[in-house]
PDB file of N, CA, C and O in Angstrom:
ATOM      1  N   MET A   1       0.787  -0.810  -0.312  1.00  0.00           N
ATOM      2  CA  MET A   1      -0.011   0.102   0.365  1.00  0.00           C
ATOM      3  C   MET A   1       0.736   1.102   0.366  1.00  0.00           C
ATOM      4  O   MET A   1       1.702   1.051   1.128  1.00  0.00           O
ATOM      5  N   LEU A   2       0.479   2.742  -0.757  1.00  0.00           N
ATOM      6  CA  LEU A   2       1.852   2.575  -0.925  1.00  0.00           C
ATOM      7  C   LEU A   2       0.006   4.038  -0.628  1.00  0.00           C
ATOM      8  O   LEU A   2      -1.091   3.971  -1.183  1.00  0.00           O
ATOM      9  N   ARG A   3       0.524   5.099   0.440  1.00  0.00           N
ATOM     10  CA  ARG A   3       0.508   6.673   0.488  1.00  0.00           C
ATOM     11  C   ARG A   3       1.245   7.255   0.962  1.00  0.00           C
ATOM     12  O   ARG A   3       2.276   7.029   1.596  1.00  0.00           O
ATOM     13  N   ASN A   4       0.174   8.918   0.344  1.00  0.00           N
ATOM     14  CA  ASN A   4       1.107   9.866  -0.051  1.00  0.00           C
ATOM     15  C   ASN A   4       0.764  11.061   0.733  1.00  0.00           C
ATOM     16  O   ASN A   4      -0.234  11.333   0.066  1.00  0.00           O
ATOM     17  N   GLN A   5       0.797  11.956   1.587  1.00  0.00           N
ATOM     18  CA  GLN A   5       0.293  13.476   1.875  1.00  0.00           C
ATOM     19  C   GLN A   5       0.266  14.324   1.410  1.00  0.00           C
ATOM     20  O   GLN A   5       0.988  14.506   0.429  1.00  0.00           O
ATOM     21  N   SER A   6      -0.220  14.873   1.675  1.00  0.00           N
ATOM     22  CA  SER A   6       0.349  16.956   0.597  1.00  0.00           C
ATOM     23  C   SER A   6      -0.322  17.877   1.185  1.00  0.00           C
ATOM     24  O   SER A   6      -0.966  17.393   2.115  1.00  0.00           O
ATOM     25  N   THR A   7      -0.556  19.655   0.999  1.00  0.00           N
ATOM     26  CA  THR A   7      -1.291  19.730   1.671  1.00  0.00           C
ATOM     27  C   THR A   7      -0.758  21.074  -0.294  1.00  0.00           C
ATOM     28  O   THR A   7       0.402  21.338  -0.609  1.00  0.00           O
ATOM     29  N   TYR A   8      -2.045  21.561  -1.106  1.00  0.00           N
ATOM     30  CA  TYR A   8      -2.586  22.004  -1.634  1.00  0.00           C
ATOM     31  C   TYR A   8      -3.818  23.223  -1.726  1.00  0.00           C
ATOM     32  O   TYR A   8      -5.005  22.911  -1.625  1.00  0.00           O
ATOM     33  N   ARG A   9      -3.249  25.037  -1.986  1.00  0.00           N
ATOM     34  CA  ARG A   9      -4.559  25.171  -1.437  1.00  0.00           C
ATOM     35  C   ARG A   9      -5.531  25.118  -0.907  1.00  0.00           C
ATOM     36  O   ARG A   9      -6.690  25.246  -1.299  1.00  0.00           O
ATOM     37  N   GLY A  10      -4.997  24.875   0.257  1.00  0.00           N
ATOM     38  CA  GLY A  10      -5.700  25.483   1.851  1.00  0.00           C
ATOM     39  C   GLY A  10      -6.155  23.617   2.251  1.00  0.00           C
ATOM     40  O   GLY A  10      -6.736  23.421   3.318  1.00  0.00           O
ATOM     41  N   TYR A  11      -5.835  22.379   1.319  1.00  0.00           N
ATOM     42  CA  TYR A  11      -6.572  21.349   1.400  1.00  0.00           C
ATOM     43  C   TYR A  11      -5.124  20.326   1.698  1.00  0.00           C
ATOM     44  O   TYR A  11      -3.998  20.261   1.206  1.00  0.00           O
ATOM     45  N   ALA A  12      -5.922  19.556   2.855  1.00  0.00           N
ATOM     46  CA  ALA A  12      -5.091  18.381   3.271  1.00  0.00           C
ATOM     47  C   ALA A  12      -5.455  16.912   2.208  1.00  0.00           C
ATOM     48  O   ALA A  12      -6.354  16.085   2.368  1.00  0.00           O
ATOM     49  N   ILE A  13      -4.430  16.973   1.150  1.00  0.00           N
ATOM     50  CA  ILE A  13      -4.734  15.286  -0.073  1.00  0.00           C
ATOM     51  C   ILE A  13      -4.027  14.651   1.323  1.00  0.00           C
ATOM     52  O   ILE A  13      -3.417  15.218   2.230  1.00  0.00           O
ATOM     53  N   THR A  14      -4.337  13.376   1.129  1.00  0.00           N
ATOM     54  CA  THR A  14      -4.107  12.115   1.441  1.00  0.00           C
ATOM     55  C   THR A  14      -4.423  11.207   0.145  1.00  0.00           C
ATOM     56  O   THR A  14      -5.584  10.908  -0.135  1.00  0.00           O
ATOM     57  N   VAL A  15      -3.088  10.696  -0.793  1.00  0.00           N
ATOM     58  CA  VAL A  15      -4.001   9.476  -1.796  1.00  0.00           C
ATOM     59  C   VAL A  15      -3.087   8.771  -1.387  1.00  0.00           C
ATOM     60  O   VAL A  15      -2.096   9.180  -0.781  1.00  0.00           O
ATOM     61  N   GLU A  16      -3.491   6.921  -1.867  1.00  0.00           N
ATOM     62  CA  GLU A  16      -3.519   6.204  -1.445  1.00  0.00           C
ATOM     63  C   GLU A  16      -3.745   4.686  -1.974  1.00  0.00           C
ATOM     64  O   GLU A  16      -4.887   4.225  -1.986  1.00  0.00           O
ATOM     65  N   HIS A  17      -2.517   3.837  -2.458  1.00  0.00           N
ATOM     66  CA  HIS A  17      -3.243   2.989  -3.276  1.00  0.00           C
ATOM     67  C   HIS A  17      -3.802   1.332  -3.073  1.00  0.00           C
ATOM     68  O   HIS A  17      -3.204   0.567  -2.317  1.00  0.00           O
ATOM     69  N   LYS A  18      -4.288   1.164  -3.384  1.00  0.00           N
ATOM     70  CA  LYS A  18      -5.194  -0.082  -2.891  1.00  0.00           C
ATOM     71  C   LYS A  18      -5.985  -1.193  -3.443  1.00  0.00           C
ATOM     72  O   LYS A  18      -7.196  -1.131  -3.657  1.00  0.00           O
ATOM     73  N   SER A  19      -5.307  -2.114  -3.639  1.00  0.00           N
ATOM     74  CA  SER A  19      -6.467  -3.046  -4.690  1.00  0.00           C
ATOM     75  C   SER A  19      -6.068  -2.343  -6.018  1.00  0.00           C
ATOM     76  O   SER A  19      -7.104  -2.355  -6.684  1.00  0.00           O
ATOM     77  N   GLY A  20      -5.605  -2.056  -6.359  1.00  0.00           N
ATOM     78  CA  GLY A  20      -5.116  -1.852  -7.414  1.00  0.00           C
ATOM     79  C   GLY A  20      -6.363  -0.065  -8.164  1.00  0.00           C
ATOM     80  O   GLY A  20      -6.648   0.198  -9.332  1.00  0.00           O
ATOM     81  N   VAL A  21      -6.761   0.736  -6.825  1.00  0.00           N
ATOM     82  CA  VAL A  21      -6.793   1.951  -7.141  1.00  0.00           C
ATOM     83  C   VAL A  21      -6.597   3.162  -6.490  1.00  0.00           C
ATOM     84  O   VAL A  21      -6.442   2.812  -5.320  1.00  0.00           O
ATOM     85  N   TRP A  22      -6.521   4.202  -6.524  1.00  0.00           N
ATOM     86  CA  TRP A  22      -6.548   5.586  -5.750  1.00  0.00           C
ATOM     87  C   TRP A  22      -7.184   5.654  -5.227  1.00  0.00           C
ATOM     88  O   TRP A  22      -8.341   5.633  -5.647  1.00  0.00           O
ATOM     89  N   PHE A  23      -6.931   5.766  -4.126  1.00  0.00           N
ATOM     90  CA  PHE A  23      -8.407   6.226  -2.762  1.00  0.00           C
ATOM     91  C   PHE A  23      -7.416   8.163  -2.448  1.00  0.00           C
ATOM     92  O   PHE A  23      -6.249   8.399  -2.137  1.00  0.00           O
ATOM     93  N   ILE A  24      -8.483   9.021  -2.703  1.00  0.00           N
ATOM     94  CA  ILE A  24      -8.079  10.153  -2.577  1.00  0.00           C
ATOM     95  C   ILE A  24      -8.890  10.674  -1.351  1.00  0.00           C
ATOM     96  O   ILE A  24     -10.090  10.397  -1.323  1.00  0.00           O
ATOM     97  N   THR A  25      -8.265  11.512  -0.181  1.00  0.00           N
ATOM     98  CA  THR A  25      -9.280  12.107   0.480  1.00  0.00           C
ATOM     99  C   THR A  25      -8.984  13.769  -0.093  1.00  0.00           C
ATOM    100  O   THR A  25      -8.170  14.140  -0.939  1.00  0.00           O
ATOM    101  N   ALA A  26      -9.877  14.506   0.638  1.00  0.00           N
ATOM    102  CA  ALA A  26      -8.995  16.493   0.307  1.00  0.00           C
ATOM    103  C   ALA A  26     -10.239  16.677   1.053  1.00  0.00           C
ATOM    104  O   ALA A  26     -11.418  16.379   0.862  1.00  0.00           O
ATOM    105  N   SER A  27      -9.208  17.591   2.469  1.00  0.00           N
ATOM    106  CA  SER A  27     -10.031  17.627   3.263  1.00  0.00           C
ATOM    107  C   SER A  27      -9.669  20.106   4.230  1.00  0.00           C
ATOM    108  O   SER A  27      -8.869  20.721   4.935  1.00  0.00           O
ATOM    109  N   PRO A  28     -10.490  20.251   3.734  1.00  0.00           N
ATOM    110  CA  PRO A  28      -9.735  21.457   4.162  1.00  0.00           C
ATOM    111  C   PRO A  28      -8.806  21.897   5.218  1.00  0.00           C
ATOM    112  O   PRO A  28      -8.543  21.005   6.024  1.00  0.00           O
ATOM    113  N   LYS A  29      -8.437  22.638   5.355  1.00  0.00           N
ATOM    114  CA  LYS A  29      -8.230  23.456   5.897  1.00  0.00           C
ATOM    115  C   LYS A  29      -8.537  24.291   7.254  1.00  0.00           C
ATOM    116  O   LYS A  29      -8.222  24.277   8.444  1.00  0.00           O
ATOM    117  N   THR A  30      -9.155  24.855   6.559  1.00  0.00           N
ATOM    118  CA  THR A  30     -10.279  25.867   7.596  1.00  0.00           C
ATOM    119  C   THR A  30     -10.943  26.119   7.135  1.00  0.00           C
ATOM    120  O   THR A  30     -11.002  25.947   5.917  1.00  0.00           O
ATOM    121  N   SER A  31     -12.061  26.812   7.989  1.00  0.00           N
ATOM    122  CA  SER A  31     -13.481  26.741   8.017  1.00  0.00           C
ATOM    123  C   SER A  31     -13.565  27.814   6.297  1.00  0.00           C
ATOM    124  O   SER A  31     -13.988  27.065   5.417  1.00  0.00           O
ATOM    125  N   ASP A  32     -13.409  28.586   5.996  1.00  0.00           N
ATOM    126  CA  ASP A  32     -13.422  29.613   4.919  1.00  0.00           C
ATOM    127  C   ASP A  32     -13.843  28.855   3.725  1.00  0.00           C
ATOM    128  O   ASP A  32     -14.664  29.487   3.061  1.00  0.00           O
ATOM    129  N   LEU A  33     -13.504  27.565   3.191  1.00  0.00           N
ATOM    130  CA  LEU A  33     -13.100  26.670   2.066  1.00  0.00           C
ATOM    131  C   LEU A  33     -14.079  25.308   2.039  1.00  0.00           C
ATOM    132  O   LEU A  33     -14.253  24.219   2.585  1.00  0.00           O
ATOM    133  N   PRO A  34     -14.579  26.186   1.000  1.00  0.00           N
ATOM    134  CA  PRO A  34     -15.340  24.685   0.666  1.00  0.00           C
ATOM    135  C   PRO A  34     -15.187  23.283   0.937  1.00  0.00           C
ATOM    136  O   PRO A  34     -14.154  22.627   1.066  1.00  0.00           O
ATOM    137  N   ILE A  35     -15.915  23.073   0.975  1.00  0.00           N
ATOM    138  CA  ILE A  35     -16.206  21.267   1.451  1.00  0.00           C
ATOM    139  C   ILE A  35     -16.039  19.833   0.196  1.00  0.00           C
ATOM    140  O   ILE A  35     -16.968  19.908  -0.608  1.00  0.00           O
ATOM    141  N   LEU A  36     -15.453  19.086   0.014  1.00  0.00           N
ATOM    142  CA  LEU A  36     -15.138  18.627  -1.452  1.00  0.00           C
ATOM    143  C   LEU A  36     -15.789  17.093  -0.761  1.00  0.00           C
ATOM    144  O   LEU A  36     -15.916  16.955   0.456  1.00  0.00           O
ATOM    145  N   ARG A  37     -16.194  15.913  -1.851  1.00  0.00           N
ATOM    146  CA  ARG A  37     -16.477  14.825  -1.297  1.00  0.00           C
ATOM    147  C   ARG A  37     -14.686  14.213  -0.464  1.00  0.00           C
ATOM    148  O   ARG A  37     -13.480  14.088  -0.674  1.00  0.00           O
ATOM    149  N   CYS A  38     -15.862  14.015   0.604  1.00  0.00           N
ATOM    150  CA  CYS A  38     -14.482  14.039   1.391  1.00  0.00           C
ATOM    151  C   CYS A  38     -13.083  12.702   0.726  1.00  0.00           C
ATOM    152  O   CYS A  38     -11.901  12.509   1.011  1.00  0.00           O
ATOM    153  N   TYR A  39     -13.980  12.119  -0.150  1.00  0.00           N
ATOM    154  CA  TYR A  39     -13.178  10.559  -0.540  1.00  0.00           C
ATOM    155  C   TYR A  39     -13.827  10.384  -1.459  1.00  0.00           C
ATOM    156  O   TYR A  39     -15.052  10.419  -1.577  1.00  0.00           O
ATOM    157  N   PHE A  40     -12.892  10.143  -2.314  1.00  0.00           N
ATOM    158  CA  PHE A  40     -13.409   9.924  -3.656  1.00  0.00           C
ATOM    159  C   PHE A  40     -12.196   9.268  -4.259  1.00  0.00           C
ATOM    160  O   PHE A  40     -11.059   9.667  -4.008  1.00  0.00           O
ATOM    161  N   SER A  41     -12.542   7.913  -5.330  1.00  0.00           N
ATOM    162  CA  SER A  41     -11.668   6.880  -6.152  1.00  0.00           C
ATOM    163  C   SER A  41     -11.533   6.863  -7.639  1.00  0.00           C
ATOM    164  O   SER A  41     -12.339   6.709  -8.557  1.00  0.00           O
ATOM    165  N   THR A  42     -10.069   7.100  -7.562  1.00  0.00           N
ATOM    166  CA  THR A  42      -9.892   7.406  -9.076  1.00  0.00           C
ATOM    167  C   THR A  42      -9.194   5.941 -10.223  1.00  0.00           C
ATOM    168  O   THR A  42      -7.985   5.894  -9.999  1.00  0.00           O
ATOM    169  N   ALA A  43      -9.465   5.195 -10.944  1.00  0.00           N
ATOM    170  CA  ALA A  43      -9.288   3.959 -11.536  1.00  0.00           C
ATOM    171  C   ALA A  43      -8.375   4.826 -13.019  1.00  0.00           C
ATOM    172  O   ALA A  43      -7.861   4.043 -13.818  1.00  0.00           O
ATOM    173  N   ARG A  44      -8.311   5.435 -13.137  1.00  0.00           N
ATOM    174  CA  ARG A  44      -7.696   6.406 -14.542  1.00  0.00           C
ATOM    175  C   ARG A  44      -6.034   6.501 -14.475  1.00  0.00           C
ATOM    176  O   ARG A  44      -5.296   5.987 -15.316  1.00  0.00           O
ATOM    177  N   ALA A  45      -5.495   7.409 -13.078  1.00  0.00           N
ATOM    178  CA  ALA A  45      -4.057   7.179 -12.379  1.00  0.00           C
ATOM    179  C   ALA A  45      -4.070   5.993 -12.214  1.00  0.00           C
ATOM    180  O   ALA A  45      -4.613   5.227 -11.418  1.00  0.00           O
ATOM    181  N   GLN A  46      -2.859   5.832 -13.753  1.00  0.00           N
ATOM    182  CA  GLN A  46      -1.488   5.029 -13.595  1.00  0.00           C
ATOM    183  C   GLN A  46      -1.006   5.834 -12.141  1.00  0.00           C
ATOM    184  O   GLN A  46      -1.590   5.492 -11.114  1.00  0.00           O
ATOM    185  N   SER A  47      -0.235   6.607 -12.078  1.00  0.00           N
ATOM    186  CA  SER A  47       0.884   6.786 -11.167  1.00  0.00           C
ATOM    187  C   SER A  47       0.220   7.248  -9.888  1.00  0.00           C
ATOM    188  O   SER A  47      -1.004   7.381  -9.863  1.00  0.00           O
ATOM    189  N   GLU A  48       1.127   7.551  -8.595  1.00  0.00           N
ATOM    190  CA  GLU A  48       0.695   7.919  -7.887  1.00  0.00           C
ATOM    191  C   GLU A  48       0.748  10.115  -8.163  1.00  0.00           C
ATOM    192  O   GLU A  48      -0.021  11.074  -8.238  1.00  0.00           O
ATOM    193  N   ALA A  49       1.714   9.896  -8.191  1.00  0.00           N
ATOM    194  CA  ALA A  49       1.386  11.256  -9.705  1.00  0.00           C
ATOM    195  C   ALA A  49       0.490  11.932 -10.271  1.00  0.00           C
ATOM    196  O   ALA A  49       0.194  13.121 -10.393  1.00  0.00           O
ATOM    197  N   ASP A  50      -0.013  10.627 -10.701  1.00  0.00           N
ATOM    198  CA  ASP A  50      -1.398  10.980 -11.461  1.00  0.00           C
ATOM    199  C   ASP A  50      -2.174  11.481 -10.807  1.00  0.00           C
ATOM    200  O   ASP A  50      -2.375  12.693 -10.891  1.00  0.00           O
ATOM    201  N   ALA A  51      -3.005  10.498  -9.752  1.00  0.00           N
ATOM    202  CA  ALA A  51      -3.827  10.563  -8.585  1.00  0.00           C
ATOM    203  C   ALA A  51      -3.734  11.478  -7.889  1.00  0.00           C
ATOM    204  O   ALA A  51      -4.822  11.970  -7.590  1.00  0.00           O
ATOM    205  N   MET A  52      -2.284  12.276  -7.193  1.00  0.00           N
ATOM    206  CA  MET A  52      -2.286  13.493  -6.727  1.00  0.00           C
ATOM    207  C   MET A  52      -2.669  14.566  -7.980  1.00  0.00           C
ATOM    208  O   MET A  52      -3.612  15.345  -7.844  1.00  0.00           O
ATOM    209  N   ALA A  53      -1.717  14.529  -9.411  1.00  0.00           N
ATOM    210  CA  ALA A  53      -2.399  15.642  -9.897  1.00  0.00           C
ATOM    211  C   ALA A  53      -4.063  15.850 -10.414  1.00  0.00           C
ATOM    212  O   ALA A  53      -4.585  16.801 -10.994  1.00  0.00           O
ATOM    213  N   GLU A  54      -4.673  14.470  -9.917  1.00  0.00           N
ATOM    214  CA  GLU A  54      -6.670  14.377 -10.248  1.00  0.00           C
ATOM    215  C   GLU A  54      -7.878  15.216  -9.258  1.00  0.00           C
ATOM    216  O   GLU A  54      -8.948  15.778  -9.492  1.00  0.00           O
ATOM    217  N   ALA A  55      -6.560  14.791  -7.336  1.00  0.00           N
ATOM    218  CA  ALA A  55      -7.151  15.520  -6.556  1.00  0.00           C
ATOM    219  C   ALA A  55      -6.679  17.167  -6.200  1.00  0.00           C
ATOM    220  O   ALA A  55      -7.512  17.964  -5.768  1.00  0.00           O
ATOM    221  N   LYS A  56      -5.245  17.554  -6.441  1.00  0.00           N
ATOM    222  CA  LYS A  56      -5.247  18.711  -7.180  1.00  0.00           C
ATOM    223  C   LYS A  56      -6.042  19.093  -8.580  1.00  0.00           C
ATOM    224  O   LYS A  56      -6.625  20.156  -8.370  1.00  0.00           O
ATOM    225  N   TYR A  57      -6.215  18.768  -9.530  1.00  0.00           N
ATOM    226  CA  TYR A  57      -8.117  19.530 -10.728  1.00  0.00           C
ATOM    227  C   TYR A  57      -8.794  19.649 -10.062  1.00  0.00           C
ATOM    228  O   TYR A  57      -9.290  20.772 -10.159  1.00  0.00           O
ATOM    229  N   ARG A  58      -9.412  18.779  -8.900  1.00  0.00           N
ATOM    230  CA  ARG A  58     -11.014  18.776  -8.370  1.00  0.00           C
ATOM    231  C   ARG A  58     -10.722  19.744  -6.864  1.00  0.00           C
ATOM    232  O   ARG A  58     -11.346  19.593  -5.813  1.00  0.00           O
ATOM    233  N   VAL A  59      -9.891  20.490  -7.048  1.00  0.00           N
ATOM    234  CA  VAL A  59      -9.235  21.004  -5.587  1.00  0.00           C
ATOM    235  C   VAL A  59      -9.072  22.732  -6.899  1.00  0.00           C
ATOM    236  O   VAL A  59      -8.903  23.776  -6.268  1.00  0.00           O
ATOM    237  N   ASP A  60      -9.110  22.836  -7.905  1.00  0.00           N
ATOM    238  CA  ASP A  60      -9.055  23.987  -8.792  1.00  0.00           C
ATOM    239  C   ASP A  60      -9.964  24.075  -8.768  1.00  0.00           C
ATOM    240  O   ASP A  60     -10.500  24.945  -8.081  1.00  0.00           O
ATOM    241  N   LYS A  61     -10.874  22.915  -9.768  1.00  0.00           N
ATOM    242  CA  LYS A  61     -12.548  22.991 -10.187  1.00  0.00           C
ATOM    243  C   LYS A  61     -13.344  23.662  -8.660  1.00  0.00           C
ATOM    244  O   LYS A  61     -13.973  24.694  -8.422  1.00  0.00           O
ATOM    245  N   VAL A  62     -13.082  22.916  -8.153  1.00  0.00           N
ATOM    246  CA  VAL A  62     -13.768  23.970  -6.774  1.00  0.00           C
ATOM    247  C   VAL A  62     -13.862  25.260  -6.973  1.00  0.00           C
ATOM    248  O   VAL A  62     -14.566  25.920  -7.738  1.00  0.00           O
ATOM    249  N   LEU A  63     -12.953  25.587  -6.078  1.00  0.00           N
ATOM    250  CA  LEU A  63     -12.066  26.576  -5.760  1.00  0.00           C
ATOM    251  C   LEU A  63     -12.368  28.267  -7.077  1.00  0.00           C
ATOM    252  O   LEU A  63     -12.283  29.479  -6.881  1.00  0.00           O
ATOM    253  N   ALA A  64     -12.550  27.830  -7.719  1.00  0.00           N
ATOM    254  CA  ALA A  64     -12.810  28.323  -9.362  1.00  0.00           C
ATOM    255  C   ALA A  64     -14.707  28.606  -9.736  1.00  0.00           C
ATOM    256  O   ALA A  64     -15.230  29.283 -10.621  1.00  0.00           O
ATOM    257  N   ALA A  65     -15.295  27.808  -8.696  1.00  0.00           N
ATOM    258  CA  ALA A  65     -16.890  27.694  -9.389  1.00  0.00           C
ATOM    259  C   ALA A  65     -16.943  29.513  -8.472  1.00  0.00           C
ATOM    260  O   ALA A  65     -17.963  30.200  -8.523  1.00  0.00           O
TER     261      ALA A  65
END
């Protein structure tokens, strides 16, 4: 199981690989940021870097709205 934690634009992001699927958690670190779906998975990601890029894309999409 691979696991990576990062902070991006005020969100704590955890990327974890289990059974061939990347699981991603993105949680706001402050109360003024919108709440994302707390937990999502992606089968498209081929690597940890791809999974982290997907998480960052989702954060960017929410903040742009």
